[in-house]
C-alpha positions in Angstrom: 0.7 -9.3 -15.4 0.9 -8.2 -18.9 3.2 -5.7 -20.4 3.6 -2.6 -18.2 2.6 0.4 -19.9 3.6 4.3 -19.3 1.5 7.2 -20.3 2.3 11.1 -20.1 -0.7 13.6 -19.5 0.1 16.9 -21.2 -1.1 20.2 -20.1 -2.6 19.4 -16.7 -4.0 22.5 -15.3 -2.5 23.7 -11.9 -5.5 23.1 -9.8 -5.8 19.5 -10.7 -2.1 19.0 -10.1 -2.6 20.5 -6.7 -5.6 18.0 -6.0 -3.7 15.0 -7.0 -0.5 16.3 -4.9 -3.0 16.9 -2.0 -4.5 13.6 -2.2 -1.4 11.7 -2.4 0.0 13.6 0.8 -3.3 12.6 2.5 -3.0 8.9 1.5 0.9 8.8 2.0 1.5 7.6 -1.5 3.0 8.6 -4.7 1.0 10.8 -7.1 1.6 8.2 -9.5 -0.2 5.6 -7.7 -3.2 8.2 -6.8 -3.5 8.8 -10.5 -3.7 4.9 -11.2 -6.1 4.4 -8.5 -8.5 7.1 -9.3 -8.3 6.1 -13.1 -9.1 2.5 -12.1 -12.0 3.4 -9.9 -13.3 5.8 -12.4 -13.4 3.1 -15.0 -15.1 0.7 -12.5 -12.3 -1.6 -12.0 -11.5 -3.2 -8.7 -8.2 -2.2 -7.0 -5.6 -5.1 -7.0 -5.3 -7.0 -3.9 -2.5 -4.9 -2.7 -4.1 -1.6 -3.2 -6.5 0.2 -1.1 -5.7 -1.8 2.1 -3.8 1.1 3.7 -6.0 3.6 2.6 -9.0 1.7 3.8 -7.8 1.9 7.5 -6.0 5.2 7.2 -8.5 7.4 9.0 -8.3 4.7 12.0 -4.4 3.9 12.2 -3.4 7.4 10.7 -0.6 8.1 8.2 1.9 10.7 9.4 3.9 13.0 7.3 7.5 13.8 8.6 6.0 17.2 9.9 3.3 15.3 11.8 5.9 13.2 13.5 8.1 16.1 14.3 5.2 17.9 15.8 4.1 15.0 17.8 7.6 14.3 19.1 8.0 17.9 20.1 4.9 18.2 21.9 5.3 14.8 23.7 8.7 15.4 24.7 8.0 15.9 28.5 6.5 12.4 28.6 9.9 10.9 28.0 11.4 12.6 30.9 11.5 10.8 34.4 11.1 12.9 37.6 12.6 10.8 40.4 10.6 12.7 43.0 7.4 11.2 41.6 8.8 7.6 42.2 9.6 8.3 46.1 
């Protein structure tokens, strides 16, 4: 891998920034990675070996945010309780 480069994007409008943030949340990754992936795709570059594997199966395996996990844990708490009368 050659020298690593960084760029700064100036004067990004609010709508684009919100869309990037939403996409990063949906993919469970950073805004930086989303931007790099979108740029590479738009230029016809194939993602590197490690890129995209998680995203390719996200719809099947799911990527949960901390809020998703908290909601699931709360809603399934009854499943952790054992009613001994059911086992007699």
